[in-house]
C-alpha positions in Angstrom: 0.0 0.0 0.0 2.8 2.4 0.8 4.2 1.9 -2.7 0.8 2.7 -4.2 0.6 5.8 -2.1 4.1 7.0 -3.3 3.2 6.2 -6.9 -0.1 8.3 -6.7 1.9 11.1 -5.1 4.6 11.2 -7.8 2.4 10.5 -10.9 -0.6 12.6 -10.0 0.7 15.1 -7.5 -1.8 14.1 -4.8 -0.6 14.7 -1.2 -0.2 11.6 1.0 -2.7 12.9 3.6 -5.4 13.1 0.9 -4.6 9.6 -0.3 -4.9 8.1 3.2 -8.2 9.9 3.7 -9.4 8.4 0.4 -8.5 4.9 1.6 -10.3 5.5 4.9 -13.4 6.8 3.1 -13.3 3.8 0.8 -13.2 1.2 3.6 -15.9 3.0 5.5 -18.1 3.0 2.3 -17.6 -0.8 2.0 -18.4 -1.3 5.7 -21.6 0.8 5.4 -22.7 -1.2 2.3 -22.1 -4.5 4.2 -23.6 -3.6 7.6 -26.0 -0.8 6.7 -24.4 1.7 9.1 -20.9 3.0 9.5 -21.3 5.1 12.7 -19.1 2.7 14.7 -16.5 2.0 12.0 -12.9 2.9 12.8 -10.0 2.8 10.3 -6.4 2.6 11.5 -3.0 2.8 9.7 0.3 1.5 11.1 3.2 3.8 11.7 4.8 3.3 8.3 1.5 3.2 6.4 2.3 -0.3 5.3 -1.0 -1.8 6.6 -4.5 -0.6 7.1 -7.3 -2.2 9.2 -10.9 -1.5 9.8 -12.6 -2.1 13.1 -16.1 -2.1 14.5 -16.4 -0.3 17.8 -18.8 -2.4 19.9 -20.3 -2.1 23.4 -19.8 -5.1 25.8 -23.1 -6.4 27.2 -24.2 -9.4 29.2 -24.4 -12.8 27.6 -27.7 -13.3 25.7 -28.1 -9.5 25.9 -27.0 -8.7 22.4 -29.8 -7.0 20.4 -27.6 -5.3 17.7 -24.7 -7.6 16.7 -23.2 -4.7 14.6 -22.8 -2.4 17.7 -22.9 -4.9 20.6 -20.8 -7.9 21.8 -21.4 -10.2 24.7 -18.9 -10.4 27.6 -17.6 -13.9 26.9 -16.7 -13.1 23.3 -15.2 -9.8 24.3 -12.9 -11.5 26.8 -11.6 -13.7 24.1 -10.2 -10.6 22.5 -9.3 -8.8 25.8 -9.3 -10.8 29.1 -9.7 -7.6 31.1 -13.0 -6.6 29.3 -15.9 -5.7 31.5 -19.6 -5.1 30.9 -20.3 -1.5 29.6 -16.8 -1.1 28.1 -16.3 -0.5 24.4 -14.0 -2.7 22.4 -12.6 -2.6 18.8 -13.3 -5.7 16.8 -11.3 -6.1 13.6 -13.3 -6.7 10.5 -12.0 -9.2 8.0 -12.3 -7.7 4.5 -13.5 -11.1 3.3 -16.7 -10.2 5.0 -17.3 -7.6 2.3 -19.2 -9.0 -0.7 -18.4 -8.2 -4.3 -21.0 -5.4 -4.6 -19.6 -3.7 -1.5 -16.0 -3.9 -2.9 -17.1 -2.5 -6.3 -19.0 0.4 -4.6 -15.9 1.2 -2.6 -13.7 1.0 -5.6 -15.9 3.5 -7.6 -15.9 5.9 -4.7 -12.1 5.7 -4.4 -11.7 6.5 -8.1 -14.2 9.4 -8.0 -12.5 10.8 -4.8 -9.1 10.6 -6.4 -10.4 12.3 -9.6 -11.9 15.1 -7.5 -8.8 15.5 -5.4 -6.6 15.6 -8.5 -9.0 18.2 -10.2 -9.0 20.4 -7.1 -5.2 20.1 -6.8 -4.6 21.0 -10.5 -7.1 23.8 -10.4 -5.3 25.4 -7.4 -2.0 24.9 -9.1 -2.9 26.4 -12.5 -5.3 29.1 -11.0 -2.2 30.6 -9.3 -0.5 30.7 -12.7 -3.1 32.7 -14.5 -1.4 35.5 -16.4 1.9 33.5 -16.6 3.5 32.0 -19.7 3.6 28.2 -20.0 5.3 26.0 -22.6 3.5 23.0 -24.1 3.5 20.8 -27.2 1.0 20.6 -30.1 -1.1 17.5 -29.6 -4.0 17.7 -32.0 -6.4 20.1 -33.6 -10.2 20.1 -33.9 -12.4 22.8 -35.4 -9.6 25.3 -35.3 -8.9 24.7 -31.6 -5.4 23.4 -30.8 -5.0 21.0 -27.9 -1.7 21.5 -26.1 0.1 19.0 -23.9 1.1 20.7 -20.7 2.4 17.6 -18.9 0.0 17.2 -16.0 -2.9 18.6 -18.0 -4.1 19.4 -21.5 -4.6 23.1 -22.4 -6.7 24.5 -25.3 -5.7 27.3 -27.6 -8.9 28.6 -29.2 -8.9 29.9 -32.8 -9.7 33.4 -31.6 -6.5 33.4 -29.4 -4.2 32.3 -32.2 -2.1 34.8 -34.2 -3.0 34.9 -37.9 0.7 34.8 -38.7 1.3 31.4 -37.0 0.7 27.8 -38.1 1.5 24.7 -36.0 2.2 21.0 -36.6 2.2 17.9 -34.3 4.9 18.1 -31.5 5.6 21.8 -32.2 6.6 23.7 -29.1 4.0 26.4 -28.2 4.6 29.2 -25.7 1.4 30.8 -24.6 -0.3 32.8 -21.8 -2.5 31.1 -19.3 -5.5 33.3 -19.9 -8.2 31.5 -17.8 -8.6 28.4 -15.7 -12.1 27.1 -15.4 -13.5 24.1 -13.4 -16.9 22.7 -14.3 -18.8 19.4 -14.2 -17.0 18.2 -17.3 -13.5 18.7 -15.8 -10.8 21.3 -15.7 -10.2 23.7 -18.6 -7.0 25.6 -19.1 -7.5 28.3 -21.8 -4.3 29.6 -23.5 -3.7 32.7 -25.6 -1.1 34.2 -27.9 -3.1 37.3 -28.8 -3.6 38.9 -25.4 -1.6 42.1 -24.7 -0.5 40.5 -21.4 1.3 37.9 -23.5 3.5 40.6 -25.0 3.9 42.2 -21.5 5.1 38.9 -20.0 7.5 38.3 -22.9 9.1 41.7 -22.4 9.4 40.9 -18.6 11.3 37.8 -19.6 13.6 39.5 -22.1 14.1 42.9 -20.4 15.4 42.8 -16.8 14.7 46.5 -16.3 10.9 45.8 -16.8 11.0 42.7 -14.5 12.6 44.7 -11.6 10.3 47.8 -12.3 13.1 50.1 -13.3 11.2 50.5 -16.6 7.5 50.2 -16.5 5.0 49.7 -19.3 2.3 52.4 -19.3 0.0 50.7 -21.9 0.1 48.1 -24.7 -2.2 48.1 -27.7 -2.1 45.3 -30.2 -3.5 44.1 -33.5 -2.3 40.4 -33.2 -0.2 39.3 -36.1 0.3 42.8 -37.5 1.5 45.5 -35.1 1.9 46.2 -31.4 2.5 49.6 -29.8 4.2 49.8 -26.4 4.4 53.0 -24.2 7.1 52.8 -21.6 8.6 55.1 -19.0 11.6 54.9 -16.6 11.7 55.3 -12.9 15.3 56.4 -13.1 16.7 59.4 -15.0 19.8 57.5 -16.0 17.9 54.7 -17.7 16.5 55.2 -21.2 13.2 53.2 -21.3 13.1 52.7 -25.0 16.8 51.8 -25.2 16.4 49.2 -22.4 13.6 47.5 -24.3 15.5 47.5 -27.6 18.7 46.3 -26.1 22.3 46.4 -27.5 22.1 46.2 -31.3 18.4 45.3 -30.9 19.0 41.9 -29.3 16.1 42.1 -26.9 13.5 43.4 -29.3 14.5 40.9 -31.9 13.9 38.1 -29.4 10.4 39.4 -28.8 9.7 39.8 -32.5 10.9 36.3 -33.2 8.6 34.9 -30.5 5.7 36.8 -32.2 6.6 35.4 -35.6 7.7 38.7 -37.1 4.9 41.0 -35.8 5.9 44.7 -35.9 6.6 46.3 -32.6 6.7 50.1 -31.9 8.3 51.0 -28.6 7.8 54.7 -27.6 8.3 56.9 -24.6 5.2 57.7 -22.5 4.7 61.4 -21.9 2.1 63.0 -19.6 1.8 65.9 -22.1 -0.8 64.7 -24.6 0.8 66.6 -27.5 4.2 64.9 -27.1 2.5 61.5 -26.3 0.5 61.7 -29.6 3.6 62.7 -31.5 5.4 59.6 -30.1 2.4 57.3 -30.6 2.3 57.9 -34.4 5.8 56.5 -34.8 7.5 55.4 -37.0 6.0 58.6 -38.8 7.6 61.9 -37.9 5.0 64.4 -36.8 5.7 68.1 -37.3 3.0 69.5 -34.9 0.0 68.4 -32.8 -2.9 70.7 -32.3 -5.5 70.1 -29.6 -9.0 70.7 -31.1 -11.1 69.7 -28.2 -9.5 68.8 -24.9 -12.7 67.7 -23.3 -13.6 65.3 -26.1 -9.9 64.3 -26.6 -9.8 65.4 -30.3 -6.5 66.3 -31.7 -4.9 67.1 -35.1 -1.5 65.8 -36.1 0.3 67.6 -39.0 2.9 65.6 -41.0 4.9 66.1 -44.2 3.3 64.9 -47.4 5.7 62.0 -47.7 4.8 60.9 -44.1 1.0 60.7 -44.4 0.7 57.1 -45.5 3.2 56.0 -42.9 1.3 57.9 -40.1 -2.0 56.4 -41.2 -0.6 52.9 -41.8 -2.0 50.1 -43.9 -5.8 50.2 -43.8 -5.4 52.9 -41.0 -3.8 50.5 -38.6 -1.1 52.8 -37.3 -3.3 55.8 -36.5 -6.0 53.4 -35.1 -3.5 51.8 -32.6 -2.2 55.3 -31.8 -5.8 56.4 -30.9 -6.2 53.5 -28.6 -2.8 54.0 -27.0 -3.2 57.7 -26.1 -7.0 57.5 -25.8 -7.5 60.5 -28.1 -9.2 60.8 -31.5 -6.4 61.8 -33.8 -6.9 63.3 -37.2 -3.9 63.2 -39.4 -3.4 66.0 -42.0 -0.6 67.0 -44.4 0.8 70.5 -44.2 -1.0 71.5 -47.4 -4.3 70.1 -46.0 -3.7 71.8 -42.7 -3.1 75.1 -44.6 -6.6 74.9 -46.1 -8.3 74.1 -42.8 -10.0 76.8 -40.8 -8.7 76.0 -37.3 -10.6 79.0 -35.9 -13.8 77.3 -37.1 -12.7 74.1 -35.4 -12.3 76.1 -32.1 -15.7 77.8 -32.5 -17.3 74.5 -33.0 -15.7 73.2 -29.8 -17.0 76.3 -27.9 -20.5 75.9 -29.4 -20.6 72.2 -28.4 -19.3 73.1 -24.9 -22.3 75.4 -24.3 -24.8 73.0 -26.0 -25.3 75.2 -29.1 -23.8 72.8 -31.6 -26.7 73.4 -34.1 -25.7 77.0 -34.6 -22.5 75.9 -36.2 -23.6 72.9 -38.2 -23.8 74.9 -41.4 -20.2 76.1 -41.0 -18.9 72.7 -41.9 -18.5 72.6 -45.7 -15.4 70.4 -46.3 -15.3 66.7 -45.7 -12.0 67.0 -43.9 -13.7 69.3 -41.3 -16.0 66.6 -40.1 -15.1 65.5 -36.6 -13.8 62.0 -36.5 -13.7 61.5 -40.2 -11.2 58.9 -41.4 -8.2 60.7 -42.8 -7.7 58.1 -45.5 -11.3 58.5 -46.8 -11.0 62.3 -46.9 -7.7 62.0 -48.8 -9.1 59.5 -51.3 -12.1 61.8 -52.0 -9.8 64.8 -52.2 -7.5 63.0 -54.7 -10.6 62.5 -56.8 -11.6 66.1 -56.7 -14.3 65.8 -54.0 -13.6 68.2 -51.2 -17.0 69.8 -50.3 -19.7 67.9 -48.5 -22.3 69.0 -51.0 -20.2 67.5 -53.8 -20.2 64.2 -52.0 -23.9 64.2 -51.3 -24.6 64.7 -55.1 -22.9 61.4 -55.9 -24.5 57.9 -55.9 -23.0 55.0 -54.0 -21.8 53.4 -57.3 -20.0 56.6 -58.2 -18.3 56.8 -54.8 -17.3 53.2 -54.9 -15.7 53.8 -58.4 -13.5 56.4 -56.7 -12.1 53.9 -54.2 -14.5 53.8 -51.2 -16.3 50.7 -50.0 -20.0 50.6 -49.3 -19.3 50.5 -45.6 -17.1 53.6 -45.8 -19.8 55.4 -48.0 -22.5 54.6 -45.3 -20.3 55.6 -42.4 -19.5 59.0 -44.1 -23.2 59.6 -44.8 -24.0 59.0 -41.1 -21.2 61.3 -40.0 -22.5 64.1 -42.3 -26.1 63.5 -41.0 -24.8 63.8 -37.4 -22.8 67.0 -37.8 -24.3 68.8 -40.8 -27.9 70.1 -41.1 -29.0 69.2 -44.6 -31.8 71.5 -45.9 -33.7 70.2 -48.9 -36.1 72.9 -50.3 -39.4 71.9 -51.7 -39.6 72.1 -55.5 -43.1 73.7 -55.4 -41.8 76.4 -53.0 -38.8 77.0 -55.3 -41.2 77.4 -58.3 -43.4 79.8 -56.5 -40.4 81.9 -55.5 -39.3 82.0 -59.1 -42.7 83.0 -60.4 -42.9 85.8 -57.8 -39.5 87.1 -58.7 -40.4 87.0 -62.4 -43.7 88.9 -61.8 -42.0 91.5 -59.6 -39.4 92.0 -62.3 -42.1 92.5 -65.0 -44.0 94.9 -62.8 -40.9 96.9 -62.1 -40.0 97.1 -65.7 -43.4 98.6 -66.5 -42.8 101.7 -64.3 -41.3 104.5 -66.4 -39.5 106.8 -64.1 -38.3 107.2 -60.5 -36.5 109.9 -58.5 -32.9 109.7 -57.5 -32.8 109.6 -53.7 -29.7 111.9 -53.8 -30.4 114.7 -56.3 -34.1 114.0 -57.3 -33.3 113.5 -60.9 -35.4 111.2 -63.0 -34.1 107.6 -63.2 -35.3 104.2 -64.6 -34.7 100.6 -63.4 -32.2 99.9 -66.1 -29.8 102.5 -64.8 -26.8 101.5 -62.7 -25.8 105.1 -61.8 -27.6 108.4 -61.6 -27.0 110.4 -64.9 -27.1 113.6 -62.8 -25.0 113.0 -59.6 -23.3 109.7 -60.5 -24.4 107.9 -57.4 -24.7 104.1 -57.7 -28.2 102.7 -58.0 -29.7 99.5 -56.6 -33.4 98.6 -56.8 -35.1 96.4 -54.2 -38.7 95.3 -54.2 -40.9 94.3 -51.3 -43.6 91.8 -51.7 -47.1 93.0 -50.8 -48.6 91.3 -47.8 
């Protein structure tokens, strides 16, 4: 038995005390199945745990006074076990396991297996629950419906499809390093969910590769990530003599290259955190060089970044990825413009809009927005694409159909989003055709009636004038004729 205990302890990591308790519960379960009650059952182990015995604790009664043979024993039989036994004492009577029938043994065996499984599950749950947020190494075992099952030694972890980087592919027995994202215990067993897409995975990799991050000399302010494509890291140093970015990059880029290799070539931008939002936004748009940052609305976290013409595509990034990650990193809505686009913008108008919205009078300024690039939150790439196609004014865009806009490089989703943005910030007034016709007819009638009048007097010198004169022939004053409609 001691050898079996040691084997369970080594193979399954179950503490010896829990194994002994399981053996005790198993024997008591068999005793109860055999005798119907286990209140008087006592299990004892020897000093070396080599042997185990089960006893029935019985009360000594007079001869022929036994009413319950399970709990009572007569004096004569008791003295055969202990010559000093007396009536009223209690004595332990060893039970021969051969008295247990096959069904009792089978019931005890099932209980033992279930108890060991529960103990192992609880033990593993406690062990892995403490490791949540840590990195673990396992080996690819199999794949089903996109989910990869990873051999972790004691347990099997799962790497769901949504937590796999699109850059990576695996084969049987491949080594996989992943973050323990979640440990769950349910009726079906223990689930260890792994991830290679969490930002904490990148954080932990940097802690392993950069000693300054591990000992808190350099700290990570925030990480944003588009798994498989690009990660942005804002860091700062707690010591003036330590460069946070240099510490992360390492001598000749050794440290950062190790991280990039682990992420299968994913691009990583390491930048310095700055409490000044202007400088932080400038840093966040790296690798692009930003000439200036203008705060449009501090309350709503809206800013404008001005870059050179040759830096626009780099600042925006492929499909807007760079500026999108920068937005998330600094928690500001950043609009990127070139110097030429910035020169055409009315920054004063942007400021007036901010003031109007601050005092709840945004409607008074809606009609001031005339250019697509002036729309708050407009995607810089969309505005540039339309501008390259000669569409700068909002009214020009509204005059186009969806097919015409798609032909110029925008998708249906981008077309719909821009329409919604215009409807949100611009008041579109559509005049009724009948009203326009009436106005035209009234203007025409007024014009005809005015032309019928022969002569008028000059308001300056009193000379005679007509409606076809631009200046008075007498005094030379400029003339302008206005007509009032009759009520």
